[in-house]
C-alpha positions in Angstrom: 31.0 3.7 -6.8 29.5 0.2 -6.5 31.1 -1.0 -9.7 34.4 0.4 -8.7 34.2 -1.3 -5.4 33.3 -4.8 -6.7 35.9 -4.4 -9.5 38.5 -3.8 -6.8 37.3 -6.9 -5.0 37.7 -8.9 -8.2 34.0 -9.8 -8.3 32.9 -7.8 -11.3 32.5 -9.4 -14.7 31.6 -7.7 -18.0 28.8 -8.5 -20.3 25.0 -9.0 -19.8 23.8 -11.4 -17.2 23.3 -14.7 -18.9 22.3 -17.6 -16.7 23.8 -20.1 -19.2 27.1 -18.3 -19.1 27.0 -18.4 -15.3 26.3 -22.2 -15.3 29.0 -23.0 -17.9 31.8 -20.8 -16.7 33.1 -21.6 -13.2 34.9 -18.2 -12.9 31.8 -16.3 -13.9 29.7 -18.4 -11.5 32.0 -17.6 -8.7 32.0 -13.9 -9.5 28.2 -13.9 -9.7 28.1 -15.5 -6.3 30.4 -12.8 -4.9 28.3 -10.1 -6.5 25.1 -11.4 -4.9 26.7 -11.7 -1.5 28.3 -8.3 -1.7 25.0 -6.7 -2.9 23.1 -8.4 0.0 25.6 -7.2 2.6 25.8 -3.7 1.1 22.0 -3.2 1.0 21.5 -4.4 4.6 24.5 -2.4 5.9 23.2 0.8 4.2 19.7 0.4 5.7 21.3 -0.2 9.2 23.5 2.9 8.8 20.5 5.1 7.7 18.7 4.0 10.9 21.7 4.4 13.2 22.6 7.8 11.9 19.0 9.0 12.1 18.9 9.9 8.4 15.5 8.2 7.8 13.9 9.9 10.7 15.4 13.3 9.9 14.4 13.1 6.2 11.0 11.4 6.5 10.0 12.8 9.9 9.8 9.6 11.8 11.5 6.2 11.9 10.2 4.0 9.1 11.3 0.5 8.0 13.4 -0.1 4.9 11.7 -3.0 3.0 14.4 -4.7 1.0 13.4 -6.2 -2.3 15.3 -8.0 -5.1 13.0 -9.4 -7.8 15.7 -11.8 -8.9 15.6 -13.4 -5.4 12.0 -14.0 -4.3 11.7 -14.8 -0.6 15.0 -13.0 0.3 13.2 -9.8 1.2 11.8 -11.3 4.4 15.3 -12.1 5.8 16.9 -9.0 4.4 14.2 -6.7 5.8 14.5 -8.3 9.2 18.3 -7.9 9.1 18.1 -4.3 7.9 15.8 -2.8 10.5 15.3 -2.5 14.2 12.8 -5.2 15.3 10.2 -2.6 16.6 9.9 -1.1 13.1 9.0 -4.3 11.4 6.6 -5.9 13.8 3.7 -5.4 11.4 5.7 -6.6 8.4 6.9 -9.8 10.1 3.3 -10.5 11.4 2.1 -10.2 7.9 4.8 -12.5 6.6 3.9 -15.1 9.2 0.2 -14.8 8.3 1.0 -15.5 4.6 3.5 -18.2 5.4 6.6 -16.4 4.2 8.5 -17.0 7.4 
């Protein structure tokens, strides 16, 4: 479904990820940027909907934070996790991030 959606948006490009290709080809670089932005928004929106619809609490028995991670974008998880969760669920997480200097 994800690939179909980003194809329809014109953001998909075929072939393996190749940083040199992204740097050389303006069209590929633009599409890579669109894919990153779309993925970021989709992940955060999904977590928000899972909280708002009560799915996390219903399935796991209580509200739990969604910790967002993308190993290709270190440091992004702090912002994304904050954006994806109600503040009261991530107080410990954000306190830890402050303690280690991540935010």
